[in-house]
C-alpha positions as CSV (number, residue, x, y, z in Angstrom):
1,M,-24.3,0.9,13.1
2,T,-21.8,2.5,15.5
3,K,-20.7,6.0,14.6
4,I,-16.9,6.0,13.9
5,T,-15.2,9.1,15.4
6,T,-11.6,7.7,15.9
7,F,-9.4,5.1,14.5
8,R,-9.9,3.1,17.7
9,D,-13.6,2.6,16.6
10,L,-12.5,0.7,13.6
11,N,-13.1,-3.1,13.9
12,V,-10.1,-3.8,11.8
13,Y,-7.8,-1.6,14.1
14,Q,-9.2,-3.4,17.2
15,K,-8.5,-6.9,15.7
16,L,-5.0,-5.9,14.4
17,K,-4.1,-4.5,17.8
18,S,-5.3,-7.7,19.6
19,L,-3.4,-9.9,17.1
20,H,-0.3,-7.9,17.7
21,L,-0.6,-8.5,21.4
22,E,-1.0,-12.3,20.7
23,V,1.9,-12.5,18.2
24,H,4.1,-10.5,20.8
25,A,3.3,-13.1,23.5
26,E,4.1,-16.0,21.1
27,S,7.3,-14.4,19.9
28,L,8.6,-14.3,23.4
29,K,8.5,-18.0,23.4
30,F,10.9,-18.3,20.5
31,P,14.4,-19.6,21.3
32,K,16.7,-16.9,22.8
33,F,18.8,-16.6,19.6
34,E,15.7,-15.6,17.7
35,M,14.7,-12.9,20.2
36,Y,16.4,-10.1,18.1
37,E,16.0,-11.8,14.7
38,L,12.7,-13.4,13.8
39,G,11.1,-12.5,17.0
40,S,11.8,-8.8,16.6
41,Q,10.7,-8.9,12.9
42,V,7.3,-10.4,13.6
43,R,6.7,-8.1,16.6
44,R,7.6,-5.0,14.5
45,S,5.5,-5.9,11.5
46,S,2.5,-7.0,13.6
47,N,2.6,-3.7,15.5
48,A,3.2,-1.7,12.3
49,A,-0.2,-2.9,10.8
50,P,-2.5,-1.1,13.3
51,A,0.1,1.8,13.9
52,I,0.0,2.7,10.1
53,L,-3.7,2.5,10.0
54,A,-3.9,4.9,12.9
55,E,-1.4,7.3,11.4
56,G,-3.4,7.2,8.1
57,W,-6.6,8.0,10.0
58,G,-5.1,11.3,11.1
59,S,-4.6,12.5,7.6
60,R,-6.9,15.1,6.1
61,H,-6.4,13.6,2.6
62,T,-8.2,10.6,1.5
63,N,-5.4,9.5,-0.9
64,I,-3.0,9.5,2.0
65,Y,-5.4,7.5,4.0
66,L,-5.8,5.0,1.2
67,E,-2.1,4.6,0.9
68,A,-1.9,3.9,4.7
69,I,-4.6,1.2,4.5
70,N,-2.5,-0.3,1.6
71,R,0.7,-0.1,3.7
72,S,-1.1,-1.6,6.6
73,L,-2.2,-4.6,4.4
74,G,1.5,-4.9,3.3
75,E,2.5,-5.3,7.0
76,V,-0.2,-7.8,7.6
77,R,1.2,-9.9,4.6
78,E,4.8,-9.4,6.1
79,T,3.6,-10.7,9.5
80,Q,2.1,-13.7,7.7
81,H,5.4,-14.4,6.2
82,H,7.2,-14.2,9.6
83,L,4.6,-16.6,11.1
84,D,5.3,-18.9,8.1
85,I,8.9,-19.0,9.0
86,A,8.2,-19.4,12.6
87,A,5.9,-22.4,11.9
88,S,8.5,-23.9,9.5
89,K,11.2,-23.7,12.3
90,H,8.6,-25.3,14.6
91,Y,8.3,-22.3,17.0
92,L,4.5,-22.4,16.5
93,T,2.3,-25.4,16.5
94,P,0.4,-26.0,13.2
95,K,-2.8,-25.3,15.1
96,R,-1.6,-22.1,16.6
97,F,-0.1,-21.0,13.1
98,Q,-3.4,-21.6,11.4
99,E,-5.4,-19.6,14.0
100,L,-3.0,-16.6,13.6
101,D,-2.8,-16.9,9.7
102,T,-6.6,-17.1,9.5
103,A,-7.1,-14.1,11.7
104,Y,-4.6,-12.1,9.6
105,N,-6.4,-13.2,6.4
106,H,-9.6,-11.9,7.9
107,C,-8.0,-8.6,8.8
108,G,-6.5,-8.4,5.2
109,G,-10.1,-8.7,3.8
110,M,-11.3,-6.1,6.2
111,L,-8.6,-3.7,5.1
112,E,-9.4,-4.4,1.4
113,R,-13.1,-3.7,2.0
114,L,-12.2,-0.5,3.8
115,Y,-10.0,0.5,0.9
116,Q,-12.8,-0.2,-1.5
117,S,-15.4,1.7,0.5
118,L,-13.3,4.8,0.6
119,N,-12.6,4.6,-3.1
120,Q,-16.4,4.3,-3.8
121,W,-17.0,7.2,-1.3
122,R,-14.5,9.4,-3.3
123,G,-15.9,8.4,-6.7
124,S,-13.1,5.9,-7.7
125,R,-13.0,2.2,-8.2
126,R,-10.2,-0.1,-8.1
127,S,-9.6,-3.6,-9.7
128,D,-6.6,-5.7,-9.6
129,S,-5.2,-4.1,-12.8
130,E,-6.4,-0.6,-12.7
131,L,-7.8,2.4,-10.7
132,R,-10.2,4.7,-12.4
133,E,-11.6,7.8,-11.1
134,T,-14.7,9.6,-12.3
135,P,-14.2,13.2,-13.2
136,P,-15.3,15.7,-10.5
137,P,-18.6,17.3,-11.0
138,Y,-17.0,20.7,-10.9
139,G,-14.2,22.6,-12.6
140,I,-12.9,22.1,-16.2
141,P,-14.3,19.0,-17.8
142,T,-11.8,16.2,-18.5
143,Q,-10.6,16.3,-22.1
144,S,-7.7,15.1,-24.1
145,P,-4.3,16.3,-22.7
146,D,-3.7,18.5,-25.9
147,V,-7.0,20.3,-25.5
148,E,-6.5,20.9,-21.8
149,W,-3.0,22.2,-22.5
150,D,-4.3,24.5,-25.3
151,H,-7.0,25.9,-22.8
152,I,-4.3,26.4,-20.1
153,V,-2.1,28.4,-22.5
154,A,-4.9,30.4,-23.7
155,L,-5.8,31.2,-20.1
156,T,-2.3,32.1,-19.3
157,E,-1.9,34.4,-22.2
158,Q,-5.2,36.1,-21.4
159,I,-4.1,36.7,-17.8
160,L,-0.6,38.0,-18.8
161,S,-2.2,40.4,-21.3
162,T,-4.3,42.0,-18.7
163,P,-3.0,45.5,-18.1
164,D,-3.1,45.7,-14.3
165,I,-1.0,42.5,-13.9
166,P,2.8,43.1,-13.9
167,Q,4.6,41.5,-16.7
168,P,7.5,39.2,-15.8
169,P,10.9,40.8,-16.3
170,T,12.8,39.8,-19.6
171,D,16.4,39.0,-19.6
172,N,17.1,41.1,-22.7
173,P,18.3,44.6,-22.0
């Protein structure tokens, strides 16, 4: 297994970048009147998928990286939509459309597995309908919201009653 030290080491990033270059070249073959319409849209979304993944990699927070993976997957699906439209308008041959669509489906699966792996690593799991996180092995154990609130109020009162901590000013003269 290759050590991953940068976003450029991610296979999914490499594939998305390569796909963007292919889609870019295909979009330049669209009719002139589509250059700044459909052509621009498909170029932007195909470029956004690897760009957002790279941006998320730079975050120090796993949740932000997970959100970037999710947004990147959204851009993959948007690109597929634009390719659907291009194929419907006969700007792409059925064979070429199928090649690109299959490659984007593969990348979508890779992004989903990356998302799942990160969730597992941080102690979370995701299904289609919910996201559950296991409680951290440190800190206050998770309890019902009322019990947690009562505990927080008790701690606050204890801290405020400590003599060496200044009391907040009162508005009453």
